[in-house]
N, C-alpha and C positions, 0 to 999 in steps of 0.2 A: 508504296509500302510507308504508313504513317511513321512520322515524326517518333511516338513510345516505342513503337517495334526497334528503329533503327537505335534510340539512345540503349535499348535492354540488352542492343547487340552490340555496342560500342566495344565491349570487354572482351567480344570475341574477336571481332574487326581487328578491332588496333585502331587509329588516331587517322590515319590515310589514307582507308576507304573511302569515309568521312567529312577528310579535308579535302577528295578528290569528287565526292559527292554535290559536293556545297562554295565549289569554284565555277567564278565568270569565267568564261571565255570572252580576251580581249581583243583590242588594235591596242597596241598603246608608240606614240611618233612625239621625240625627244633626244635632249643630249642623251651623253653615256658618260656620267660622272662619280668621283669616287664619294660615297655618300658622307666621309668625317669632316672634308674642306668643307663641299657645298652646303651642310647642314651646321656648323659652328659654326660660320665665315669666320675661323682662325685665318684666312688669309681668300681674296679674289680665286671663289673657283670656279669658272665656263674658261672653253674656249679653249686657245691653243696659247692663250699665257698660264693655263693652268695642265696643261697634257705630258710635263714631263714628270710633275709630281703626283698626276691623277692615274698615270702607270705605276711609279714608285707604290703609291696606297694599293692600286691593284695587283702586282706581285706579291705586295706587304701580306698581305688578309684582310683589308679595306674595305667590304661591303657594298657593292654596285649599283648605283641608281639611272635611274629613265627619270630625269626631268622634265618635263613638258615643258610648254610654249605656257601652259597659264601657270606654273610654276608648282605643280603638285609632283609627288617624288614616288618611284615604283620602285622599291627595294628588290633586287634580282639576285633571286636565289638557288635558279638553275638557268643553265641557258643553251639549248634543244638538246645534243644525246652528252653533253662534258659532261661526268661522271662529277668533275670537283666543283667546286663551286663561286668562291671568289678570288682564288687563286689561275681560275681555270685561263688558257691561253688567250681565248673567242674573249675573257674579259680585255685582255686585255693590248691585243691587235686593235676596237673598237670603242677603247677609250676616247674620250670627244668627239666622236661622230656622234649625226645625228642620224638616229635611225626607226625604223619604224617594226617595230614586232607584234607576234602573232604570237597570246598563253594565256597559261589559266591566272583568275588573279583573288588572293583569297587579302580580306583584309579583319586585321585585330587591332582592336583599342586606338583605330583613331589612324594605321599602320596600316601603306598597300605592298602586299608582296605577288613577285608577281615569276611565277617557272611559263620562259622562254620559250615554245616552243620550235620556232621559229623565225632568221630575221628575214625578217618578205623585204627592207628598202634597206640603204648604208651607202646616205651619202655623202661618207664621211666627213670631215675636217669643216663645218660652213663657221664656226662661230671664232672669226677674228678676230683676236682679244690683246694678240703680242703687241701691239703698235703702240697702244691706248694703254697698258698694266705692264712692259718688260715679262720676263718671263719669272713665272713667282715659281717659286720661293725665296728669285734669289734679286728680282725687280730689274733695274732698266741698266 
């Protein structure tokens, strides 16, 4: 189907089918982080030092991301069959874990959004940072 035909049907079909058609299937590996602390640099936000704060942020509705070893962020909009977004129980359980996920990637204005279909591997918490940084936000 030509792009012009798809664009002509957009008002009839809505945005979701077009987004799904344009999504790329990807596998992403990285640490599950709370996006607020990690991107703003408001505090040290990695591994065990930041685990409790990351859980609080996820429960509070702060978007969860997967940060790759290369420093790329993938904002997770949904994980598996969870009907909720940032407050999903699954997000809370895997905060600060190193995971490999399979999902659909959408990019807009330089931001990578990820609809996770499945967690392929969960290594648990592997970034042991509390010895160097204490427990953030409380300190040593």
